[in-house]
PyMOL Python script that loads the backbone (N, CA, C, O; Angstrom):
from pymol import cmd

cmd.read_pdbstr("""\
ATOM      1  N   MET A   1      29.508 -10.098  -8.674  1.00  0.00           N
ATOM      2  CA  MET A   1      28.408 -11.057  -8.754  1.00  0.00           C
ATOM      3  C   MET A   1      27.174 -10.443  -8.104  1.00  0.00           C
ATOM      4  O   MET A   1      27.271  -9.827  -7.043  1.00  0.00           O
ATOM      5  N   ALA A   2      26.019 -10.606  -8.734  1.00  0.00           N
ATOM      6  CA  ALA A   2      24.772 -10.018  -8.236  1.00  0.00           C
ATOM      7  C   ALA A   2      24.304 -10.738  -6.979  1.00  0.00           C
ATOM      8  O   ALA A   2      24.507 -11.942  -6.827  1.00  0.00           O
ATOM      9  N   ASP A   3      23.690 -10.001  -6.102  1.00  0.00           N
ATOM     10  CA  ASP A   3      23.089 -10.559  -4.893  1.00  0.00           C
ATOM     11  C   ASP A   3      22.003 -11.539  -5.318  1.00  0.00           C
ATOM     12  O   ASP A   3      21.158 -11.197  -6.146  1.00  0.00           O
ATOM     13  N   GLU A   4      22.010 -12.756  -4.765  1.00  0.00           N
ATOM     14  CA  GLU A   4      21.031 -13.780  -5.133  1.00  0.00           C
ATOM     15  C   GLU A   4      19.598 -13.334  -4.882  1.00  0.00           C
ATOM     16  O   GLU A   4      18.704 -13.667  -5.660  1.00  0.00           O
ATOM     17  N   ALA A   5      19.365 -12.585  -3.808  1.00  0.00           N
ATOM     18  CA  ALA A   5      18.013 -12.130  -3.492  1.00  0.00           C
ATOM     19  C   ALA A   5      17.555 -11.047  -4.466  1.00  0.00           C
ATOM     20  O   ALA A   5      16.352 -10.862  -4.652  1.00  0.00           O
ATOM     21  N   ARG A   6      18.462 -10.348  -5.072  1.00  0.00           N
ATOM     22  CA  ARG A   6      18.155  -9.277  -6.016  1.00  0.00           C
ATOM     23  C   ARG A   6      18.965  -9.530  -7.297  1.00  0.00           C
ATOM     24  O   ARG A   6      20.079  -9.026  -7.446  1.00  0.00           O
ATOM     25  N   GLY A   7      18.404 -10.296  -8.196  1.00  0.00           N
ATOM     26  CA  GLY A   7      19.134 -10.774  -9.350  1.00  0.00           C
ATOM     27  C   GLY A   7      19.516  -9.754 -10.399  1.00  0.00           C
ATOM     28  O   GLY A   7      20.355 -10.044 -11.252  1.00  0.00           O
ATOM     29  N   GLU A   8      18.934  -8.577 -10.368  1.00  0.00           N
ATOM     30  CA  GLU A   8      19.224  -7.582 -11.399  1.00  0.00           C
ATOM     31  C   GLU A   8      19.771  -6.304 -10.774  1.00  0.00           C
ATOM     32  O   GLU A   8      19.354  -5.892  -9.691  1.00  0.00           O
ATOM     33  N   ARG A   9      20.698  -5.696 -11.471  1.00  0.00           N
ATOM     34  CA  ARG A   9      21.247  -4.403 -11.052  1.00  0.00           C
ATOM     35  C   ARG A   9      20.623  -3.336 -11.950  1.00  0.00           C
ATOM     36  O   ARG A   9      20.524  -3.513 -13.164  1.00  0.00           O
ATOM     37  N   LEU A  10      20.208  -2.239 -11.346  1.00  0.00           N
ATOM     38  CA  LEU A  10      19.593  -1.150 -12.086  1.00  0.00           C
ATOM     39  C   LEU A  10      20.345   0.134 -11.776  1.00  0.00           C
ATOM     40  O   LEU A  10      20.504   0.503 -10.612  1.00  0.00           O
ATOM     41  N   GLN A  11      20.801   0.802 -12.805  1.00  0.00           N
ATOM     42  CA  GLN A  11      21.469   2.085 -12.618  1.00  0.00           C
ATOM     43  C   GLN A  11      20.524   3.188 -13.033  1.00  0.00           C
ATOM     44  O   GLN A  11      19.851   3.080 -14.058  1.00  0.00           O
ATOM     45  N   ILE A  12      20.467   4.261 -12.240  1.00  0.00           N
ATOM     46  CA  ILE A  12      19.652   5.414 -12.605  1.00  0.00           C
ATOM     47  C   ILE A  12      20.473   6.683 -12.405  1.00  0.00           C
ATOM     48  O   ILE A  12      21.399   6.722 -11.595  1.00  0.00           O
ATOM     49  N   MET A  13      20.127   7.681 -13.133  1.00  0.00           N
ATOM     50  CA  MET A  13      20.762   8.994 -12.999  1.00  0.00           C
ATOM     51  C   MET A  13      19.765   9.918 -12.313  1.00  0.00           C
ATOM     52  O   MET A  13      18.592   9.955 -12.683  1.00  0.00           O
ATOM     53  N   LEU A  14      20.231  10.665 -11.315  1.00  0.00           N
ATOM     54  CA  LEU A  14      19.389  11.609 -10.588  1.00  0.00           C
ATOM     55  C   LEU A  14      19.982  12.997 -10.653  1.00  0.00           C
ATOM     56  O   LEU A  14      21.200  13.165 -10.714  1.00  0.00           O
ATOM     57  N   THR A  15      19.116  13.986 -10.639  1.00  0.00           N
ATOM     58  CA  THR A  15      19.599  15.355 -10.536  1.00  0.00           C
ATOM     59  C   THR A  15      20.065  15.582  -9.093  1.00  0.00           C
ATOM     60  O   THR A  15      19.781  14.775  -8.208  1.00  0.00           O
ATOM     61  N   ASP A  16      20.770  16.668  -8.871  1.00  0.00           N
ATOM     62  CA  ASP A  16      21.202  16.993  -7.514  1.00  0.00           C
ATOM     63  C   ASP A  16      20.006  17.131  -6.577  1.00  0.00           C
ATOM     64  O   ASP A  16      20.060  16.702  -5.424  1.00  0.00           O
ATOM     65  N   GLU A  17      18.925  17.733  -7.079  1.00  0.00           N
ATOM     66  CA  GLU A  17      17.734  17.930  -6.261  1.00  0.00           C
ATOM     67  C   GLU A  17      17.064  16.595  -5.918  1.00  0.00           C
ATOM     68  O   GLU A  17      16.617  16.395  -4.789  1.00  0.00           O
ATOM     69  N   GLU A  18      16.997  15.687  -6.892  1.00  0.00           N
ATOM     70  CA  GLU A  18      16.405  14.372  -6.647  1.00  0.00           C
ATOM     71  C   GLU A  18      17.233  13.581  -5.636  1.00  0.00           C
ATOM     72  O   GLU A  18      16.685  12.921  -4.753  1.00  0.00           O
ATOM     73  N   LEU A  19      18.553  13.653  -5.774  1.00  0.00           N
ATOM     74  CA  LEU A  19      19.433  12.944  -4.851  1.00  0.00           C
ATOM     75  C   LEU A  19      19.301  13.503  -3.434  1.00  0.00           C
ATOM     76  O   LEU A  19      19.287  12.742  -2.467  1.00  0.00           O
ATOM     77  N   LYS A  20      19.205  14.818  -3.311  1.00  0.00           N
ATOM     78  CA  LYS A  20      19.029  15.438  -1.996  1.00  0.00           C
ATOM     79  C   LYS A  20      17.698  15.006  -1.385  1.00  0.00           C
ATOM     80  O   LYS A  20      17.636  14.681  -0.199  1.00  0.00           O
ATOM     81  N   ALA A  21      16.634  15.000  -2.189  1.00  0.00           N
ATOM     82  CA  ALA A  21      15.325  14.567  -1.691  1.00  0.00           C
ATOM     83  C   ALA A  21      15.375  13.111  -1.244  1.00  0.00           C
ATOM     84  O   ALA A  21      14.819  12.764  -0.202  1.00  0.00           O
ATOM     85  N   LEU A  22      16.038  12.256  -2.025  1.00  0.00           N
ATOM     86  CA  LEU A  22      16.178  10.843  -1.670  1.00  0.00           C
ATOM     87  C   LEU A  22      16.938  10.690  -0.356  1.00  0.00           C
ATOM     88  O   LEU A  22      16.507   9.967   0.543  1.00  0.00           O
ATOM     89  N   ASP A  23      18.072  11.376  -0.255  1.00  0.00           N
ATOM     90  CA  ASP A  23      18.872  11.277   0.964  1.00  0.00           C
ATOM     91  C   ASP A  23      18.146  11.844   2.179  1.00  0.00           C
ATOM     92  O   ASP A  23      18.218  11.268   3.264  1.00  0.00           O
ATOM     93  N   ASP A  24      17.455  12.955   2.012  1.00  0.00           N
ATOM     94  CA  ASP A  24      16.686  13.527   3.126  1.00  0.00           C
ATOM     95  C   ASP A  24      15.623  12.539   3.600  1.00  0.00           C
ATOM     96  O   ASP A  24      15.454  12.330   4.802  1.00  0.00           O
ATOM     97  N   TRP A  25      14.910  11.935   2.654  1.00  0.00           N
ATOM     98  CA  TRP A  25      13.878  10.965   3.010  1.00  0.00           C
ATOM     99  C   TRP A  25      14.508   9.749   3.683  1.00  0.00           C
ATOM    100  O   TRP A  25      14.011   9.249   4.691  1.00  0.00           O
ATOM    101  N   ARG A  26      15.611   9.288   3.101  1.00  0.00           N
ATOM    102  CA  ARG A  26      16.313   8.117   3.641  1.00  0.00           C
ATOM    103  C   ARG A  26      16.720   8.332   5.092  1.00  0.00           C
ATOM    104  O   ARG A  26      16.492   7.466   5.937  1.00  0.00           O
ATOM    105  N   PHE A  27      17.319   9.474   5.384  1.00  0.00           N
ATOM    106  CA  PHE A  27      17.780   9.720   6.746  1.00  0.00           C
ATOM    107  C   PHE A  27      16.610   9.915   7.707  1.00  0.00           C
ATOM    108  O   PHE A  27      16.668   9.480   8.857  1.00  0.00           O
ATOM    109  N   THR A  28      15.558  10.564   7.239  1.00  0.00           N
ATOM    110  CA  THR A  28      14.359  10.741   8.074  1.00  0.00           C
ATOM    111  C   THR A  28      13.751   9.397   8.457  1.00  0.00           C
ATOM    112  O   THR A  28      13.315   9.202   9.591  1.00  0.00           O
ATOM    113  N   LYS A  29      13.726   8.478   7.506  1.00  0.00           N
ATOM    114  CA  LYS A  29      13.140   7.147   7.728  1.00  0.00           C
ATOM    115  C   LYS A  29      14.154   6.138   8.264  1.00  0.00           C
ATOM    116  O   LYS A  29      13.816   4.978   8.499  1.00  0.00           O
ATOM    117  N   ARG A  30      15.398   6.580   8.457  1.00  0.00           N
ATOM    118  CA  ARG A  30      16.472   5.719   8.968  1.00  0.00           C
ATOM    119  C   ARG A  30      16.688   4.477   8.105  1.00  0.00           C
ATOM    120  O   ARG A  30      16.861   3.367   8.610  1.00  0.00           O
ATOM    121  N   MET A  31      16.673   4.695   6.803  1.00  0.00           N
ATOM    122  CA  MET A  31      16.919   3.589   5.876  1.00  0.00           C
ATOM    123  C   MET A  31      18.421   3.299   5.861  1.00  0.00           C
ATOM    124  O   MET A  31      19.219   4.231   5.964  1.00  0.00           O
ATOM    125  N   PRO A  32      18.823   2.037   5.737  1.00  0.00           N
ATOM    126  CA  PRO A  32      20.240   1.689   5.828  1.00  0.00           C
ATOM    127  C   PRO A  32      21.082   2.097   4.619  1.00  0.00           C
ATOM    128  O   PRO A  32      22.302   2.217   4.729  1.00  0.00           O
ATOM    129  N   SER A  33      20.445   2.310   3.472  1.00  0.00           N
ATOM    130  CA  SER A  33      21.212   2.642   2.268  1.00  0.00           C
ATOM    131  C   SER A  33      20.315   3.365   1.266  1.00  0.00           C
ATOM    132  O   SER A  33      19.091   3.371   1.389  1.00  0.00           O
ATOM    133  N   ARG A  34      20.955   3.969   0.279  1.00  0.00           N
ATOM    134  CA  ARG A  34      20.184   4.586  -0.811  1.00  0.00           C
ATOM    135  C   ARG A  34      19.396   3.522  -1.559  1.00  0.00           C
ATOM    136  O   ARG A  34      18.242   3.742  -1.926  1.00  0.00           O
ATOM    137  N   ALA A  35      20.015   2.374  -1.784  1.00  0.00           N
ATOM    138  CA  ALA A  35      19.330   1.297  -2.506  1.00  0.00           C
ATOM    139  C   ALA A  35      18.065   0.868  -1.762  1.00  0.00           C
ATOM    140  O   ALA A  35      17.019   0.666  -2.380  1.00  0.00           O
ATOM    141  N   ALA A  36      18.159   0.729  -0.448  1.00  0.00           N
ATOM    142  CA  ALA A  36      16.987   0.346   0.342  1.00  0.00           C
ATOM    143  C   ALA A  36      15.914   1.420   0.249  1.00  0.00           C
ATOM    144  O   ALA A  36      14.726   1.109   0.157  1.00  0.00           O
ATOM    145  N   ALA A  37      16.326   2.679   0.272  1.00  0.00           N
ATOM    146  CA  ALA A  37      15.368   3.783   0.167  1.00  0.00           C
ATOM    147  C   ALA A  37      14.677   3.772  -1.195  1.00  0.00           C
ATOM    148  O   ALA A  37      13.464   3.961  -1.279  1.00  0.00           O
ATOM    149  N   VAL A  38      15.443   3.554  -2.253  1.00  0.00           N
ATOM    150  CA  VAL A  38      14.862   3.507  -3.603  1.00  0.00           C
ATOM    151  C   VAL A  38      13.888   2.338  -3.708  1.00  0.00           C
ATOM    152  O   VAL A  38      12.796   2.499  -4.254  1.00  0.00           O
ATOM    153  N   ARG A  39      14.260   1.162  -3.196  1.00  0.00           N
ATOM    154  CA  ARG A  39      13.346   0.015  -3.244  1.00  0.00           C
ATOM    155  C   ARG A  39      12.061   0.307  -2.485  1.00  0.00           C
ATOM    156  O   ARG A  39      10.973  -0.027  -2.956  1.00  0.00           O
ATOM    157  N   GLU A  40      12.174   0.931  -1.307  1.00  0.00           N
ATOM    158  CA  GLU A  40      10.982   1.241  -0.518  1.00  0.00           C
ATOM    159  C   GLU A  40      10.098   2.261  -1.227  1.00  0.00           C
ATOM    160  O   GLU A  40       8.877   2.111  -1.254  1.00  0.00           O
ATOM    161  N   LEU A  41      10.701   3.290  -1.796  1.00  0.00           N
ATOM    162  CA  LEU A  41       9.914   4.290  -2.520  1.00  0.00           C
ATOM    163  C   LEU A  41       9.262   3.696  -3.760  1.00  0.00           C
ATOM    164  O   LEU A  41       8.123   4.033  -4.085  1.00  0.00           O
ATOM    165  N   LEU A  42       9.969   2.822  -4.449  1.00  0.00           N
ATOM    166  CA  LEU A  42       9.405   2.155  -5.622  1.00  0.00           C
ATOM    167  C   LEU A  42       8.211   1.297  -5.210  1.00  0.00           C
ATOM    168  O   LEU A  42       7.168   1.323  -5.863  1.00  0.00           O
ATOM    169  N   LYS A  43       8.366   0.542  -4.133  1.00  0.00           N
ATOM    170  CA  LYS A  43       7.270  -0.296  -3.640  1.00  0.00           C
ATOM    171  C   LYS A  43       6.066   0.566  -3.263  1.00  0.00           C
ATOM    172  O   LYS A  43       4.932   0.235  -3.606  1.00  0.00           O
ATOM    173  N   ARG A  44       6.311   1.664  -2.561  1.00  0.00           N
ATOM    174  CA  ARG A  44       5.214   2.549  -2.157  1.00  0.00           C
ATOM    175  C   ARG A  44       4.540   3.187  -3.359  1.00  0.00           C
ATOM    176  O   ARG A  44       3.314   3.298  -3.396  1.00  0.00           O
ATOM    177  N   GLY A  45       5.318   3.603  -4.330  1.00  0.00           N
ATOM    178  CA  GLY A  45       4.752   4.211  -5.531  1.00  0.00           C
ATOM    179  C   GLY A  45       3.899   3.244  -6.319  1.00  0.00           C
ATOM    180  O   GLY A  45       2.806   3.594  -6.764  1.00  0.00           O
ATOM    181  N   LEU A  46       4.388   2.032  -6.496  1.00  0.00           N
ATOM    182  CA  LEU A  46       3.611   1.025  -7.223  1.00  0.00           C
ATOM    183  C   LEU A  46       2.336   0.666  -6.479  1.00  0.00           C
ATOM    184  O   LEU A  46       1.277   0.518  -7.088  1.00  0.00           O
ATOM    185  N   THR A  47       2.436   0.526  -5.169  1.00  0.00           N
ATOM    186  CA  THR A  47       1.255   0.220  -4.365  1.00  0.00           C
ATOM    187  C   THR A  47       0.232   1.340  -4.458  1.00  0.00           C
ATOM    188  O   THR A  47      -0.966   1.084  -4.586  1.00  0.00           O
ATOM    189  N   ALA A  48       0.698   2.578  -4.396  1.00  0.00           N
ATOM    190  CA  ALA A  48      -0.214   3.729  -4.488  1.00  0.00           C
ATOM    191  C   ALA A  48      -0.926   3.779  -5.827  1.00  0.00           C
ATOM    192  O   ALA A  48      -2.045   4.284  -5.920  1.00  0.00           O
ATOM    193  N   GLU A  49      -0.285   3.260  -6.863  1.00  0.00           N
ATOM    194  CA  GLU A  49      -0.880   3.235  -8.202  1.00  0.00           C
ATOM    195  C   GLU A  49      -1.732   1.996  -8.428  1.00  0.00           C
ATOM    196  O   GLU A  49      -2.289   1.817  -9.511  1.00  0.00           O
ATOM    197  N   GLY A  50      -1.840   1.134  -7.414  1.00  0.00           N
ATOM    198  CA  GLY A  50      -2.705  -0.028  -7.529  1.00  0.00           C
ATOM    199  C   GLY A  50      -2.047  -1.257  -8.120  1.00  0.00           C
ATOM    200  O   GLY A  50      -2.744  -2.185  -8.531  1.00  0.00           O
ATOM    201  N   PHE A  51      -0.726  -1.290  -8.174  1.00  0.00           N
ATOM    202  CA  PHE A  51      -0.028  -2.452  -8.718  1.00  0.00           C
ATOM    203  C   PHE A  51       0.372  -3.383  -7.590  1.00  0.00           C
ATOM    204  O   PHE A  51       0.800  -2.938  -6.525  1.00  0.00           O
ATOM    205  N   ASP A  52       0.228  -4.689  -7.833  1.00  0.00           N
ATOM    206  CA  ASP A  52       0.689  -5.693  -6.887  1.00  0.00           C
ATOM    207  C   ASP A  52       2.188  -5.866  -7.055  1.00  0.00           C
ATOM    208  O   ASP A  52       2.730  -5.655  -8.140  1.00  0.00           O
ATOM    209  N   LEU A  53       2.849  -6.250  -5.981  1.00  0.00           N
ATOM    210  CA  LEU A  53       4.270  -6.554  -6.063  1.00  0.00           C
ATOM    211  C   LEU A  53       4.436  -8.035  -6.331  1.00  0.00           C
ATOM    212  O   LEU A  53       3.614  -8.846  -5.904  1.00  0.00           O
ATOM    213  N   ALA A  54       5.491  -8.389  -7.033  1.00  0.00           N
ATOM    214  CA  ALA A  54       5.756  -9.784  -7.346  1.00  0.00           C
ATOM    215  C   ALA A  54       6.062 -10.554  -6.070  1.00  0.00           C
ATOM    216  O   ALA A  54       6.782 -10.072  -5.196  1.00  0.00           O
ATOM    217  N   ASP A  55       5.511 -11.747  -5.976  1.00  0.00           N
ATOM    218  CA  ASP A  55       5.749 -12.579  -4.799  1.00  0.00           C
ATOM    219  C   ASP A  55       6.715 -13.715  -5.082  1.00  0.00           C
ATOM    220  O   ASP A  55       6.967 -14.537  -4.201  1.00  0.00           O
ATOM    221  N   GLY A  56       7.259 -13.783  -6.280  1.00  0.00           N
ATOM    222  CA  GLY A  56       8.176 -14.842  -6.647  1.00  0.00           C
ATOM    223  C   GLY A  56       7.478 -16.093  -7.153  1.00  0.00           C
ATOM    224  O   GLY A  56       8.110 -16.947  -7.773  1.00  0.00           O
ATOM    225  N   GLU A  57       6.197 -16.208  -6.898  1.00  0.00           N
ATOM    226  CA  GLU A  57       5.416 -17.373  -7.310  1.00  0.00           C
ATOM    227  C   GLU A  57       4.510 -17.050  -8.494  1.00  0.00           C
ATOM    228  O   GLU A  57       4.096 -17.953  -9.221  1.00  0.00           O
ATOM    229  N   THR A  58       4.202 -15.783  -8.690  1.00  0.00           N
ATOM    230  CA  THR A  58       3.247 -15.364  -9.695  1.00  0.00           C
ATOM    231  C   THR A  58       3.876 -15.400 -11.084  1.00  0.00           C
ATOM    232  O   THR A  58       5.027 -15.000 -11.262  1.00  0.00           O
ATOM    233  N   LYS A  59       3.130 -15.872 -12.047  1.00  0.00           N
ATOM    234  CA  LYS A  59       3.602 -15.962 -13.423  1.00  0.00           C
ATOM    235  C   LYS A  59       3.363 -14.639 -14.158  1.00  0.00           C
ATOM    236  O   LYS A  59       2.533 -13.835 -13.735  1.00  0.00           O
ATOM    237  N   SER A  60       4.080 -14.419 -15.242  1.00  0.00           N
ATOM    238  CA  SER A  60       3.961 -13.172 -15.981  1.00  0.00           C
ATOM    239  C   SER A  60       2.545 -12.929 -16.482  1.00  0.00           C
ATOM    240  O   SER A  60       2.115 -11.781 -16.602  1.00  0.00           O
ATOM    241  N   LYS A  61       1.820 -14.004 -16.776  1.00  0.00           N
ATOM    242  CA  LYS A  61       0.457 -13.827 -17.266  1.00  0.00           C
ATOM    243  C   LYS A  61      -0.448 -13.201 -16.208  1.00  0.00           C
ATOM    244  O   LYS A  61      -1.513 -12.677 -16.534  1.00  0.00           O
ATOM    245  N   SER A  62      -0.033 -13.251 -14.953  1.00  0.00           N
ATOM    246  CA  SER A  62      -0.818 -12.637 -13.883  1.00  0.00           C
ATOM    247  C   SER A  62      -0.659 -11.124 -13.840  1.00  0.00           C
ATOM    248  O   SER A  62      -1.394 -10.447 -13.121  1.00  0.00           O
ATOM    249  N   TYR A  63       0.283 -10.588 -14.593  1.00  0.00           N
ATOM    250  CA  TYR A  63       0.553  -9.151 -14.571  1.00  0.00           C
ATOM    251  C   TYR A  63       0.084  -8.426 -15.815  1.00  0.00           C
ATOM    252  O   TYR A  63       0.560  -7.328 -16.103  1.00  0.00           O
ATOM    253  N   GLY A  64      -0.832  -9.011 -16.550  1.00  0.00           N
ATOM    254  CA  GLY A  64      -1.459  -8.309 -17.661  1.00  0.00           C
ATOM    255  C   GLY A  64      -0.679  -8.317 -18.954  1.00  0.00           C
ATOM    256  O   GLY A  64      -1.137  -7.746 -19.943  1.00  0.00           O
ATOM    257  N   VAL A  65       0.477  -8.938 -18.983  1.00  0.00           N
ATOM    258  CA  VAL A  65       1.258  -8.963 -20.207  1.00  0.00           C
ATOM    259  C   VAL A  65       0.619  -9.893 -21.225  1.00  0.00           C
ATOM    260  O   VAL A  65       0.530  -9.556 -22.406  1.00  0.00           O
ATOM    261  N   ILE A  66       0.172 -11.062 -20.775  1.00  0.00           N
ATOM    262  CA  ILE A  66      -0.428 -12.027 -21.687  1.00  0.00           C
ATOM    263  C   ILE A  66      -1.748 -12.579 -21.164  1.00  0.00           C
ATOM    264  O   ILE A  66      -2.242 -13.580 -21.684  1.00  0.00           O
ATOM    265  N   GLU A  67      -2.329 -11.949 -20.149  1.00  0.00           N
ATOM    266  CA  GLU A  67      -3.583 -12.443 -19.598  1.00  0.00           C
ATOM    267  C   GLU A  67      -4.776 -11.927 -20.392  1.00  0.00           C
ATOM    268  O   GLU A  67      -4.664 -10.961 -21.147  1.00  0.00           O
ATOM    269  N   GLY A  68      -5.906 -12.576 -20.213  1.00  0.00           N
ATOM    270  CA  GLY A  68      -7.124 -12.163 -20.873  1.00  0.00           C
ATOM    271  C   GLY A  68      -7.687 -10.891 -20.265  1.00  0.00           C
ATOM    272  O   GLY A  68      -7.320 -10.519 -19.150  1.00  0.00           O
ATOM    273  N   GLU A  69      -8.569 -10.224 -20.983  1.00  0.00           N
ATOM    274  CA  GLU A  69      -9.164  -8.964 -20.527  1.00  0.00           C
ATOM    275  C   GLU A  69      -9.979  -9.144 -19.260  1.00  0.00           C
ATOM    276  O   GLU A  69      -9.996  -8.248 -18.416  1.00  0.00           O
ATOM    277  N   GLU A  70     -10.654 -10.270 -19.100  1.00  0.00           N
ATOM    278  CA  GLU A  70     -11.473 -10.494 -17.909  1.00  0.00           C
ATOM    279  C   GLU A  70     -10.615 -10.489 -16.639  1.00  0.00           C
ATOM    280  O   GLU A  70     -10.984  -9.868 -15.643  1.00  0.00           O
ATOM    281  N   ALA A  71      -9.480 -11.177 -16.675  1.00  0.00           N
ATOM    282  CA  ALA A  71      -8.585 -11.196 -15.513  1.00  0.00           C
ATOM    283  C   ALA A  71      -7.989  -9.815 -15.275  1.00  0.00           C
ATOM    284  O   ALA A  71      -7.820  -9.398 -14.129  1.00  0.00           O
ATOM    285  N   ALA A  72      -7.673  -9.108 -16.347  1.00  0.00           N
ATOM    286  CA  ALA A  72      -7.113  -7.761 -16.206  1.00  0.00           C
ATOM    287  C   ALA A  72      -8.125  -6.817 -15.564  1.00  0.00           C
ATOM    288  O   ALA A  72      -7.755  -5.973 -14.748  1.00  0.00           O
ATOM    289  N   GLN A  73      -9.379  -6.953 -15.921  1.00  0.00           N
ATOM    290  CA  GLN A  73     -10.431  -6.102 -15.344  1.00  0.00           C
ATOM    291  C   GLN A  73     -10.526  -6.305 -13.835  1.00  0.00           C
ATOM    292  O   GLN A  73     -10.742  -5.347 -13.094  1.00  0.00           O
ATOM    293  N   LYS A  74     -10.368  -7.533 -13.382  1.00  0.00           N
ATOM    294  CA  LYS A  74     -10.456  -7.830 -11.951  1.00  0.00           C
ATOM    295  C   LYS A  74      -9.326  -7.172 -11.172  1.00  0.00           C
ATOM    296  O   LYS A  74      -9.511  -6.806 -10.011  1.00  0.00           O
ATOM    297  N   ARG A  75      -8.147  -7.015 -11.795  1.00  0.00           N
ATOM    298  CA  ARG A  75      -6.986  -6.482 -11.096  1.00  0.00           C
ATOM    299  C   ARG A  75      -6.899  -4.964 -11.146  1.00  0.00           C
ATOM    300  O   ARG A  75      -6.184  -4.368 -10.341  1.00  0.00           O
ATOM    301  N   ARG A  76      -7.598  -4.333 -12.056  1.00  0.00           N
ATOM    302  CA  ARG A  76      -7.503  -2.883 -12.176  1.00  0.00           C
ATOM    303  C   ARG A  76      -8.151  -2.205 -10.980  1.00  0.00           C
ATOM    304  O   ARG A  76      -9.217  -2.617 -10.524  1.00  0.00           O
ATOM    305  N   PRO A  77      -7.493  -1.152 -10.472  1.00  0.00           N
ATOM    306  CA  PRO A  77      -8.122  -0.433  -9.357  1.00  0.00           C
ATOM    307  C   PRO A  77      -9.412   0.227  -9.814  1.00  0.00           C
ATOM    308  O   PRO A  77      -9.496   0.751 -10.924  1.00  0.00           O
ATOM    309  N   ARG A  78     -10.392   0.196  -8.965  1.00  0.00           N
ATOM    310  CA  ARG A  78     -11.668   0.813  -9.294  1.00  0.00           C
ATOM    311  C   ARG A  78     -11.601   2.295  -9.000  1.00  0.00           C
ATOM    312  O   ARG A  78     -11.056   2.717  -7.980  1.00  0.00           O
ATOM    313  N   ARG A  79     -12.150   3.065  -9.884  1.00  0.00           N
ATOM    314  CA  ARG A  79     -12.223   4.507  -9.689  1.00  0.00           C
ATOM    315  C   ARG A  79     -13.610   4.862  -9.216  1.00  0.00           C
ATOM    316  O   ARG A  79     -14.615   4.444  -9.792  1.00  0.00           O
ATOM    317  N   VAL A  80     -13.643   5.625  -8.175  1.00  0.00           N
ATOM    318  CA  VAL A  80     -14.925   6.032  -7.620  1.00  0.00           C
ATOM    319  C   VAL A  80     -15.280   7.369  -8.218  1.00  0.00           C
ATOM    320  O   VAL A  80     -14.507   8.324  -8.146  1.00  0.00           O
ATOM    321  N   SER A  81     -16.465   7.429  -8.813  1.00  0.00           N
ATOM    322  CA  SER A  81     -16.911   8.698  -9.369  1.00  0.00           C
ATOM    323  C   SER A  81     -17.784   9.401  -8.337  1.00  0.00           C
ATOM    324  O   SER A  81     -18.610   8.780  -7.668  1.00  0.00           O
ATOM    325  N   ARG A  82     -17.585  10.679  -8.226  1.00  0.00           N
ATOM    326  CA  ARG A  82     -18.356  11.457  -7.251  1.00  0.00           C
ATOM    327  C   ARG A  82     -19.520  12.116  -7.940  1.00  0.00           C
ATOM    328  O   ARG A  82     -19.368  12.783  -8.963  1.00  0.00           O
ATOM    329  N   LYS A  83     -20.675  11.918  -7.367  1.00  0.00           N
ATOM    330  CA  LYS A  83     -21.869  12.581  -7.907  1.00  0.00           C
ATOM    331  C   LYS A  83     -22.228  13.718  -6.965  1.00  0.00           C
ATOM    332  O   LYS A  83     -22.446  13.505  -5.773  1.00  0.00           O
ATOM    333  N   ASP A  84     -22.286  14.909  -7.503  1.00  0.00           N
ATOM    334  CA  ASP A  84     -22.571  16.102  -6.677  1.00  0.00           C
ATOM    335  C   ASP A  84     -24.046  16.336  -6.525  1.00  0.00           C
ATOM    336  O   ASP A  84     -24.455  17.291  -5.865  1.00  0.00           O
TER     337      ASP A  84
END
""", "prot")
cmd.dss("prot")
cmd.show_as("cartoon", "prot")
cmd.util.cbc("prot")
cmd.orient("prot")
C-alpha cells in the first residue's frame, strides 16, 4: 500500500555512476534514504529552474497546463539580459 503522504510510486533506472553520485551526495548531506535524497534533489532542481512546488491546494490550471497566457507570463522566470 502506498504511503498516504506520497500517493505515487516512481521507479527509475540509474547507471552505476549516477547511483554512486546519488549515494555520495546522500551521505554527505546525511539524508536518511535514497528516496529522501532523490526528492530533495528533484525539489532543488525544479526550484533552480524556476518551477514552484505543489502545495496541495493549487489547482492544475495554476501550473500552465490549462491556464491563460497572461497568468503563464507572470509565473515564468525573468531572464536578465546583459548589455556590454
